[in-house]
N, C-alpha and C positions, 0 to 999 in steps of 0.2 A: 503493500499500501504506500509507503514510503516515498519508492522509486515512482510509483505512479503520480503521487501528489507533486513530485519534484520535477516531473515533465509537464505536469500540467502550469505549474509555476513557470517554467521557461515557454510554454505557449504563449501565457498571458502575456510575457515581458514582448514576445515578437510581436503579440497582435495590438497592445497599448502601451508603445514604448515610452511615451511620454506622461503617462500617468499613473500613478502608483497605485491611488485610489480605484481607477477603475479596474486596474489588474484584481484588484481585492474583491469587487463588486464581481466580475466575471467568476471569477474563483468560488467566491460564495455559492453563484447560481449553480454551478456544478456539484460542490462538495457538501450542500444543505440547498436543494432544492426545494421549493415551496408547492403548494397545490396550485395546477395550473386550470384552466378550463379549454376544450377544443374547440376548434372552431368548427362551423357544420358551413355546407355549401347545399342551398335549397336547388332540386332540380325541377321545382315547378314554382308556380306562383307563391314567394314567402307569404307563410301565416304568422306573422308577427305576432308576440304575444304566447302563442301555444309553446315553447320552451322557453325555460329562464334564460338569459342571454345578460350580458355586460349592455350598458347603456352604449346608446350608438355612439355620444359624445367622447367615450373613452376610446374610442375606435379610428383610425386614418379617415377623413373625410373623403377620399376618392374610391376606398371601399364600395364595391358594388352591391347594391341593395339585397342581394341573393348570398350575402356571408353575414353570418352573424358568430360572434363568441360566447359560446354556453357559460354559465357561471363554473366556478369549481364546486366539482362534486356532483354537477349534474350528469344521471346516466341515461346519454343520449339512445343508448341499445333499448332502452324501455320505454322510449315514446313512440306513441302511434305515427307519429312522421316517419321515424326511422322503420317500424315495421312496413309503412306501404311504399318506400323507397323514395321517400319525398325528399330526404336528407341525407347527406353523406358526411360522418364526421372526419375530422384531419387535424393536425398541429396546425397551429395559427402560423407559423414558420413557411410551411407548405403551400399557405395560402399566399405569402409574401412573395416567395421565390417564383411559386407558378405565376403569380400577377404579372412577372416582366410580358408573359404572350399578348397582354393587353396593348403593348407597345407595337405589336404585329398586324392587331386586329383590321386596322384601315387597309393596310397593303395587302391582304388575303384576299382572293377570287371568292367571288358564289363557289360553293361547291368544293371549296378547300380541301384538301387531305392532311390527315395529321397520323404521323407515326409518333407514338409512345416506345421507346424502344426496350426500355425496361421497366415496365408498366407497374407491376404487382405492388400493392394492393387494389391500385386503380385510381386514386387520389387527382394524378394530373390529366389523366383521361378526362376524368368527371369534369373536373374546370373546364377543359378545354371544350369539351362539349356543351356545357352551361355557356360558357362567355364568345365562343367563337363560332359554334352551330355548323358544324365543318360537314363535308359532305361524307366523309369517312373517317373512320378512327381504326387503323389498326393498331391495337396495344399488344406488344410483344412480350413475353417472360421466358426466358431460358429456365429456370429453375422450375420443374415440372411440381414441384411441393405447394410453390405459389400460384400455379395456373389455374386451381380451381377456386380459390377465394376470388381471385382478379375477374372470372368469367362472373362467379357469384354476384359480387357490388356492382359490375357491369350491368346484368341482366336486373338485378333489384332495383337499382335505381332506374331502368328503361334507355339505358343511352342508346340512342339512334345510330344507327349504319355503322356500330360497333363491331369489328373481328378482332380474332384474338389466333396469337402464333407463337409456338415455341422453338424459337430458331434463334442460332449466333447471330449477333450485330453482322457479321461479316458475310452472311448465306443472307441476311435481309440485303445487305448493300450489293451484293451480288443479282438477287431477283428484282430488286427496284431501285436502279442508278437513276439517280434526278427524280424520284416517283414524288415526292412530297414537298407539300409548302411548308409544311411545320414538321421539325423532328425534334420532340421533347427528349433529353436525358437527364434522367432523374438519377446519377450516377451512383452505383454501391459504391461504398465510400467506409473512411474507418466508421461513421458515426457517432461521434465525440458529442453533438449534441444528446444524445440519449441519456446521457449522466442528468442532463437537467430538466429531465422526466423523473429521477430518482430510478432510473434502470442500470442496471452492472453493465458496464462493457469494459472487461478487462483487457488491459492493453491497447487502447485506443489512440492513446497518445503514444507509443511507442513506436521510433523512426522505422522498424522494420514492419509493422502494419501500415503506415503510411505509405513506405516506399512502395509494397505492394500493391495496395490499391491505386495509388498513381500510376502504375502500369497496367493494370486491368482498365482505369480510365483513358488514357491513352491510347488502348487499341479500340476502345468503344467510340470514342471520339472520333477517330479515323474512319471507323465502319459509316458513322452517323452523317458524318459531311458528303459521303458518296450517295445518300439518298436522298439531298435536297437539291429540291428543282432549281433554275435559274431565278434570282430573285426571292429566293424561300429564306427559311428562319432556322435556327436552331440556336433551342433553349436549353443550357446546360445548368442544371441545380445539382446541390449537394445537402445533408444536413451535418456536415463536417464545417470545424475551424480549421483546418488545416492549408496552409499556404500552398503547398506544394500539391495537394489535392483540387485547389480551386483556384487562384491567382495564375500558380505556376502552370497547369495542365491547360488553361488558356492561352497562356503567351506561347507556349511551344507550339499548341495548334495553331496561332496566328502568324509563327514564324514560319510554318510548313507548309501553310493553306492560306496563299495572298487573294485567293478569289473569297475570304471569308472576312468580316469586319465588325466589330462590337457597334452596338445600337444603345443608344441613350433610351433609358427608360425614367419618363421625366417623374411620375408619381412617387417613385423611389429614390429620389435623387439624394433625400435627407440619409440613406442609407447607404451612398457610396462608398467602398471600399479606399482607404487609404492606404493601400497595400499594392494597388494596380495603377498603371499608367492608362489604361481604359475603362471604361464605365463599368463597374461590376459591383454587388451590390452582398451587402453581408446584414444578417440577421443577428442580435447578440440576445442572451437567454436574460441578460442584467438591464435591460433596455427596453423589451418588448413581450407580450404575453407568449410567442412561441420560445421552442428550445433553442432554434438556432439554425441557421443556414446560409447558403450562398447561391446567388444565379447570375447569371449573365447572358445575353441574348445578343447572338450573329447573325447577322446575313450575307446570304451570297452574291457575288456579283451577277447582273443577268437583268433581262427583262421577265417580270413574273406573268404569269396565268396558264391557264390550260393548255395553249398551244404550244409552250417551251418546257411544259412538265411530260417524262415519260409515261406510257400505259403501263401498269402493273401487271404482273406475272398473276394469273388466275388463280394457281397454288396459293398463295398469299392470303385468298378470303374464302377459304377453305371451311373455317370453322366462324361463320358471323355469329353473334351472341344472341340475337332476336330475330331470326329467320334468315332465309336465303339469301345472297348478293344479286344484285343487280347487273346487267349488262352494263349498264353506266357507270358503274364503280370501279371498272377495270380500267 
């Protein structure tokens, strides 16, 4: 435990080099986490007042009406709205990092295709469906143990035009080069923010853990870039604080993929990372209700639109969530 605490302290100094007080606040949020309320995304017209939530004035003013943060201790799974599939619960940090896709919304054509490359348990796909109303969502999950819960969540929430797959990202890139207007990469990571939820995550700050995850993220990102159509977007998010897995991963990507450039997300401006020379955004557990996370939105050079988007290979759509695929989706 002493080694883990020392690694956390070292990370705190890296993240907040100018403020000992902020270092201490960050460490307290990880070592002595308090109660937190999950966010919920309404997949139907919100029924405000049905679930006990935090006052709207305590939330960012830009937050879409369909997002609420429940009061600590409220059991979402027991609510009628959850049983009906009208709400989906997720950490508030996931809402904040996922909200970067809103900066792409006005540039996406009608019937846009979304790929959620590391999709389980489904939160980012559900946000994309609710906020972007795409023509198709392909939710991919390579871990077979997580595929069932992913399909259950998409089905329960009645996510339209959703399909699932269980393919390596490299295989998706081979089958769908330039096939998607938006690729979501909610990357597997060291999960350091789990500590702020009171969840034990041994070794999450250890250099070997961070290094291994960074290597996996680089491989996933390389495949993800190949799936993005000209003029399309790539949203990279994590639930960790590691610079190597966050700013470092994107810096390497930008150095090797000159056809991608970072995009400003104006509503997240107050969360801009001080550790990057490009627009990237960090959520910390001692500053906001969520456990923590990272987001950066990239755009590929080129003219967007269905005419420049490559057709999808039909086998990719073999597993629709709510009914068979139509020819228009291919």
